[in-house]
Structures are given as structure tokens and as C-alpha cells.
C-alpha positions in Angstrom: 71.8 31.1 63.5 75.6 31.2 63.5 77.2 34.5 64.7 78.6 35.2 61.2 75.1 34.8 59.7 73.6 36.9 62.4 76.1 39.7 61.7 75.5 39.5 58.0 71.8 39.7 58.5 72.1 42.7 60.7 74.3 44.5 58.2 71.9 43.6 55.4 68.9 45.0 57.3 70.7 48.2 58.2 71.8 48.7 54.6 68.2 48.1 53.4 67.1 50.7 56.0 69.6 53.3 54.8 68.6 52.6 51.2 64.9 53.2 52.1 65.7 56.4 53.9 67.5 57.7 50.8 64.5 56.6 48.7 62.1 58.4 51.0 64.1 61.6 50.8 64.1 61.4 47.0 60.4 60.7 46.9 59.6 63.5 49.3 61.7 65.9 47.2 59.8 65.0 44.1 56.4 65.4 45.7 55.5 61.7 46.3 54.5 62.0 49.9 52.6 58.8 50.3 55.4 56.8 48.8 57.9 58.6 51.0 55.9 57.6 54.0 55.8 54.0 52.9 59.6 54.0 52.3 60.2 55.6 55.7 58.0 52.9 57.4 60.0 50.2 55.6 63.2 51.8 56.7 62.1 51.7 60.3 60.9 48.2 60.0 64.3 47.0 58.6 66.3 48.9 61.3 64.0 47.5 64.1 64.5 43.9 62.9 68.3 44.5 62.9 68.3 46.0 66.4 66.1 43.3 67.9 68.3 40.6 66.4 71.4 42.3 67.7 69.9 42.3 71.2 69.0 38.6 70.9 65.3 39.3 70.6 64.8 38.9 66.9 62.4 36.5 65.2 63.5 34.7 62.1 60.6 33.9 59.8 61.1 31.6 56.8 58.3 31.5 54.2 57.7 28.0 52.9 54.7 28.8 50.9 52.0 31.4 50.4 50.3 30.7 53.8 52.9 28.6 55.6 55.6 30.0 57.7 58.0 28.9 60.4 59.2 31.3 63.1 61.8 31.0 65.8 63.5 33.3 68.1 67.2 33.8 67.4 
């Protein structure tokens, strides 16, 4: 993965995490606790992927079909 691509991926994942945190807050405020937990989990998942990639410990998984995948460390 090229440095520019890596940087864009990290920014995208952190943006996704921030969006999910906002969604979780909105869901919690409207009484949708289970959905808020789900959104919070996904926020942590996205942020963790970004941090691991930034530290050179990330794994890139490309889906090539329903059951096939290819993974490599980046």
C-alpha cells in the first residue's frame, strides 16, 4: 500500500468512527440502546483498524466473493 493510500485509508476509518459515535449518541438519546451499543462497537472497530494501520500492524482484507478473501499485513 502506497503511503498516500495508507493515509487516506486511516482518515476514512477515523471519519467513519466519528460518524458512528455521533450516531450512537443520537440513538442513545432517542432510547435505542441496543442500536447505540452496535454503533459504538463499530466506531471502536473502525478506529482500531486505523490505529493498527498507522502503527504498521494493520491487515488489509479484500473480499473477492462471498467466501473468498485475501489478507496481507500492510
